[in-house]
C-alpha positions in Angstrom: -13.2 -19.1 -18.5 -14.1 -15.7 -20.0 -12.2 -13.9 -22.7 -10.6 -11.7 -20.1 -9.8 -14.4 -17.5 -6.3 -13.2 -16.4 -5.1 -16.8 -16.1 -5.5 -17.4 -19.8 -5.2 -13.9 -21.3 -2.0 -13.6 -23.3 -2.6 -9.9 -24.1 -1.5 -6.9 -22.0 -1.4 -3.4 -23.3 -0.5 -0.1 -21.7 1.7 -1.4 -18.9 5.0 -2.1 -20.7 6.9 0.0 -18.2 5.6 -2.3 -15.4 6.7 -5.4 -17.3 10.2 -3.8 -17.8 10.4 -3.0 -14.1 9.7 -6.5 -13.1 12.2 -7.9 -15.6 14.8 -5.5 -14.3 14.1 -6.6 -10.7 14.6 -10.2 -11.8 17.8 -9.5 -13.7 19.2 -7.7 -10.7 19.3 -10.9 -8.7 17.7 -9.1 -5.8 14.1 -9.5 -6.7 11.7 -8.7 -3.8 9.8 -11.8 -2.6 6.4 -10.0 -2.4 4.7 -7.5 -4.8 1.5 -5.5 -4.3 0.0 -4.7 -7.7 -2.6 -1.9 -7.3 -4.8 0.4 -9.4 -8.4 0.7 -10.6 -10.5 -2.3 -11.5 -10.3 -3.8 -15.0 -7.0 -2.3 -16.1 -4.9 -5.5 -16.2 -3.4 -5.9 -12.7 -4.3 -9.6 -12.5 -3.4 -10.1 -16.1 0.1 -8.7 -15.3 0.4 -10.9 -12.3 -0.4 -14.1 -14.2 1.7 -12.9 -17.2 4.7 -12.5 -14.8 4.0 -15.9 -13.2 4.1 -17.6 -16.6 7.3 -15.8 -17.5 8.9 -17.0 -14.3 7.9 -20.6 -14.8 8.7 -20.5 -18.5 12.2 -19.1 -17.7 13.0 -21.7 -15.0 11.7 -24.5 -17.2 13.9 -23.3 -20.1 17.1 -22.8 -18.1 16.8 -25.1 -15.1 20.3 -26.4 -15.5 21.9 -23.0 -16.0 23.4 -20.4 -13.7 21.3 -17.3 -13.4 17.5 -17.0 -13.5 15.9 -16.4 -16.9 18.5 -16.8 -19.6 16.0 -17.6 -22.4 13.0 -15.3 -21.8 15.0 -12.3 -20.7 16.5 -12.1 -24.1 13.2 -11.3 -25.7 12.2 -7.8 -26.6 8.5 -8.2 -26.0 8.2 -7.9 -22.2 6.7 -10.8 -20.3 5.2 -12.4 -23.3 5.0 -16.2 -23.5 3.7 -18.3 -26.3 0.0 -19.2 -25.7 0.3 -22.2 -28.1 3.1 -23.7 -25.9 1.9 -26.7 -23.9 3.6 -25.2 -20.8 1.5 -22.0 -21.2 -1.7 -24.1 -21.3 -0.6 -26.2 -18.3 0.1 -23.1 -16.2 -3.1 -21.3 -17.3 -5.2 -24.3 -16.4 -3.8 -24.6 -12.9 -1.8 -27.7 -13.8 1.6 -26.4 -12.8 2.7 -27.7 -9.4 4.7 -24.6 -8.5 1.9 -22.1 -8.9 -1.0 -21.5 -6.6 -3.7 -18.9 -7.1 -6.1 -17.6 -4.4 -9.3 -15.7 -4.9 -12.8 -15.8 -3.6 -14.2 -19.3 -4.0 -17.8 -20.4 -4.7 -20.2 -20.9 -1.8 -21.4 -24.5 -1.2 -24.4 -23.8 -3.3 -22.1 -23.2 -6.3 -24.3 -20.3 -7.4 -22.3 -17.3 -6.1 -18.9 -16.3 -4.8 -18.1 -16.0 -1.1 -17.8 -12.4 0.0 -14.2 -12.9 1.4 -11.1 -15.0 1.2 -10.9 -17.0 4.5 -8.0 -18.3 6.6 -8.5 -21.8 5.2 -7.7 -20.5 1.7 -4.5 -18.8 2.8 -3.3 -21.9 4.8 -3.1 -23.6 1.5 -0.2 -21.2 0.7 1.7 -22.3 3.8 1.3 -26.0 2.8 2.3 -25.2 -0.7 5.4 -23.4 0.3 6.4 -26.0 2.9 7.1 -28.4 0.1 10.1 -28.5 -2.3 9.5 -27.0 -5.7 8.0 -29.8 -7.7 9.7 -28.8 -11.0 13.0 -27.6 -9.5 12.6 -23.9 -9.9 10.7 -21.0 -8.3 7.3 -21.1 -6.7 4.7 -18.5 -7.4 1.7 -17.4 -5.3 -1.0 -15.1 -6.8 -3.7 -13.6 -4.6 -6.2 -12.0 -6.8 -8.4 -9.6 -4.8 -6.2 -9.4 -1.8 -8.5 -6.8 -0.2 -11.1 -9.6 0.1 -9.0 -11.4 2.8 -10.7 -11.4 6.2 -8.7 -10.6 9.3 -7.8 -14.2 10.0 -6.7 -14.8 6.4 -4.6 -11.7 6.4 -2.8 -12.8 9.7 -2.2 -16.2 8.2 -0.6 -14.6 5.1 1.5 -12.3 7.3 3.4 -15.2 8.7 4.5 -16.2 5.2 5.4 -12.7 4.3 7.6 -12.4 7.4 9.7 -15.5 6.6 9.3 -16.3 2.9 11.0 -19.5 1.7 13.8 -19.1 -0.8 12.9 -18.8 -4.5 9.4 -17.7 -3.8 7.4 -14.9 -5.4 4.1 -13.7 -3.9 1.9 -11.4 -6.0 -0.9 -9.6 -4.3 -3.5 -8.0 -6.7 -5.7 -5.3 -5.2 -7.8 -2.4 -6.4 -8.4 -1.3 -2.7 -5.1 -1.5 -0.9 -6.4 0.7 1.8 -8.3 -2.3 3.1 -5.1 -4.3 3.6 -3.3 -4.5 6.9 -0.4 -2.0 7.1 1.9 -4.8 8.1 1.1 -6.7 4.9 1.7 -3.6 2.7 5.0 -2.8 4.5 6.3 -6.2 3.5 5.5 -5.8 -0.2 7.1 -3.8 -3.0 4.3 -1.7 -4.4 3.6 -1.4 -8.1 0.9 1.1 -8.9 -0.8 0.8 -12.3 -2.8 3.7 -13.7 -5.8 3.8 -16.0 -5.3 3.0 -19.6 -5.5 5.7 -22.2 -8.6 5.9 -24.3 -6.6 4.9 -27.4 -5.4 1.7 -25.6 -8.9 0.8 -24.4 -10.3 1.4 -27.9 -7.5 -0.8 -29.4 -8.3 -3.6 -26.9 -12.0 -3.3 -27.7 -11.3 -3.6 -31.4 -9.4 -6.9 -30.6 -12.2 -8.3 -28.5 -15.1 -6.9 -30.5 -13.9 -6.8 -34.1 -17.4 -6.5 -35.6 -18.5 -3.5 -33.5 -19.1 0.0 -34.8 -16.2 2.4 -34.3 -18.3 5.1 -32.7 -19.7 2.6 -30.2 -16.2 1.5 -29.3 -15.1 5.1 -28.8 -18.0 5.7 -26.5 -17.4 2.6 -24.5 -13.7 3.6 -24.2 -14.8 7.0 -22.8 -17.3 5.5 -20.4 -14.7 2.9 -19.4 -12.5 5.7 -18.0 -9.3 3.7 -18.6 -10.6 0.3 -17.7 -11.0 -2.3 -20.5 -12.9 -4.6 -18.0 -15.4 -1.9 -17.2 -15.9 -1.1 -20.9 -16.5 -4.7 -21.8 -18.9 -5.1 -18.9 -20.8 -2.1 -20.1 -21.1 -3.4 -23.6 -22.1 -6.9 -22.5 -24.9 -5.6 -20.3 -26.2 -3.0 -22.8 -24.6 -0.2 -20.9 -24.9 2.5 -23.6 -28.7 2.0 -23.8 -29.0 1.9 -20.0 -26.9 5.1 -19.8 -29.3 6.8 -22.2 -32.4 5.7 -20.3 -30.9 6.8 -17.0 -30.1 10.3 -18.4 -33.6 10.6 -19.8 -35.1 9.9 -16.4 -32.7 12.2 -14.6 -33.5 15.0 -17.1 -37.1 15.1 -15.9 -36.0 16.0 -12.4 -37.3 17.4 -10.1 -40.5 16.0 -11.6 -40.4 12.3 -12.5 -42.5 10.2 -14.8 -43.5 7.8 -12.0 -44.9 5.1 -14.3 -41.9 5.1 -16.5 -39.5 5.1 -13.5 -41.2 2.1 -11.9 -41.3 0.2 -15.2 -37.6 0.8 -15.8 -36.3 0.0 -12.4 -38.6 -3.0 -12.1 -37.0 -4.5 -15.3 -33.5 -3.7 -14.1 -34.1 -5.1 -10.7 -35.4 -8.4 -12.1 -32.4 -8.8 -14.4 -30.2 -11.8 -13.7 -27.1 -12.9 -15.5 -25.1 -16.1 -16.0 -22.5 -16.8 -13.3 -19.5 -14.5 -13.6 -21.3 -11.9 -15.8 -22.8 -8.5 -15.0 -26.5 -8.1 -14.6 -28.2 -4.9 -15.8 -28.6 -3.9 -12.1 -24.8 -4.1 -11.5 -24.1 -2.0 -14.6 -26.9 0.5 -14.0 -25.9 1.1 -10.3 -22.3 1.5 -11.3 -23.2 4.0 -14.0 -25.4 6.0 -11.7 -22.8 6.3 -9.0 -20.2 7.2 -11.7 -22.5 9.8 -13.3 -23.2 11.5 -9.9 -19.5 11.6 -9.2 -19.1 13.4 -12.6 -21.8 15.9 -11.5 -20.0 16.5 -8.2 -16.7 17.1 -10.0 -18.4 19.6 -12.3 -20.0 21.3 -9.3 -16.7 21.5 -7.5 -14.6 22.7 -10.4 -17.0 24.6 -12.6 -15.9 22.5 -15.6 -18.6 20.5 -17.4 -17.2 17.1 -18.4 -17.1 15.7 -21.9 -20.6 15.0 -23.3 -21.1 11.3 -23.8 -24.8 11.6 -24.9 -26.8 14.3 -26.5 -27.9 16.9 -24.0 -25.8 15.5 -21.2 -23.7 18.7 -20.8 -26.7 20.9 -20.4 -28.2 18.4 -17.9 -25.1 18.5 -15.8 -24.9 22.2 -16.0 -28.5 22.6 -14.9 -28.3 20.2 -12.0 -25.0 21.6 -10.8 -26.6 25.0 -10.6 -29.0 23.9 -7.9 -28.1 22.6 -4.4 -24.8 23.0 -2.6 -21.7 20.9 -3.2 -22.1 19.4 0.2 -25.7 18.2 -0.7 -24.5 16.6 -3.9 -21.6 14.9 -2.1 -24.0 13.6 0.5 -26.3 12.2 -2.2 -23.4 10.5 -3.9 -22.2 9.0 -0.7 -25.7 7.8 0.2 -26.4 6.2 -3.1 -23.0 4.6 -3.2 -23.6 3.1 0.2 -27.0 1.9 -0.9 -25.6 0.0 -3.9 -22.8 -1.5 -1.8 -25.3 -2.7 0.8 -27.5 -4.2 -1.9 -24.6 -6.3 -3.1 -23.5 -7.3 0.4 -26.8 -8.0 2.2 -29.2 -8.5 -0.7 -31.5 -5.6 -0.3 -34.6 -5.2 -2.5 -33.1 -3.9 -5.8 -36.2 -2.1 -7.0 -36.6 -0.2 -3.8 -32.9 0.7 -3.8 -33.1 2.2 -7.3 -36.3 4.1 -6.5 -34.6 5.5 -3.3 -31.6 6.6 -5.4 -33.8 8.5 -7.8 -35.8 10.1 -5.0 -32.6 11.2 -3.4 -31.6 12.9 -6.6 -34.9 14.6 -7.1 -34.8 16.1 -3.6 -31.5 17.9 -4.4 -32.6 18.8 -7.9 -35.9 20.4 -6.8 
């Protein structure tokens, strides 16, 4: 498990209001049976869901023989915190608690990559799980991490559970793309929308995870992360700052392009591979490129040049936004975004995709 695996991560910053809201719902005695946690990627949605799960199971374990729900933990003044050194924390985090089930995309049979969706067979496990009496005498918790990945059959299977939830059940759906969920599922959930983290919060988290890193590097990563600690760490692990600089240098040559340098760079990026669960250079580069073009589009639309993250970047954005129409830049952004999504979904040739992206840029910039 990685340092940010939500199942084992005891740290959550920047969302104390959401913790307090959940605690208040519990204390009211009328807690909704299903919650939809939404917001951008990498901001702590799944971490909050698992933090809440542990808090629930800790509370029931501590007060199983008492009236009320969470007599022990609700008296704390540190949100949904639970002690990571406690054996119960470790049992819950390792998936060893019989009253907790977590669904997310599973590995393919090859064991080398994740499936592209959550299937009905996965969701049926929830029905079987909830058909049984709580093993430890308390509440049962279901966490679906990446709920937007459910295919139609899986979503229909979950809908039956949401329509008639068993008593003492909490279902937590985590999604960064709630628009892809069925309206009938969303209507049965109480929605909790988490926003991006502040730069100071991301920087603080980066200092926790990367204590030996340079302060200026952390500030830059926080700015590039745009409120997402997950994105900032992925950028750092894949050399995102260096890749960003190389990308800007190539874009700065537009409309003329150093063909040899371009082919050499994209070939190296396209060939990059990573260990399972980590980001490859291609993943980070394609994300950065789409993000940077979106910044350019915003600058074109508003007339406001964004904060400069690399030397000369402001002048580059100003120069490119002065050519081509807003519609042309939006069209390029949409085309490149679709290309990168298709590359992930249907395994297109990575080098050719990157070349096409630069050629699309050069046509508008000429």
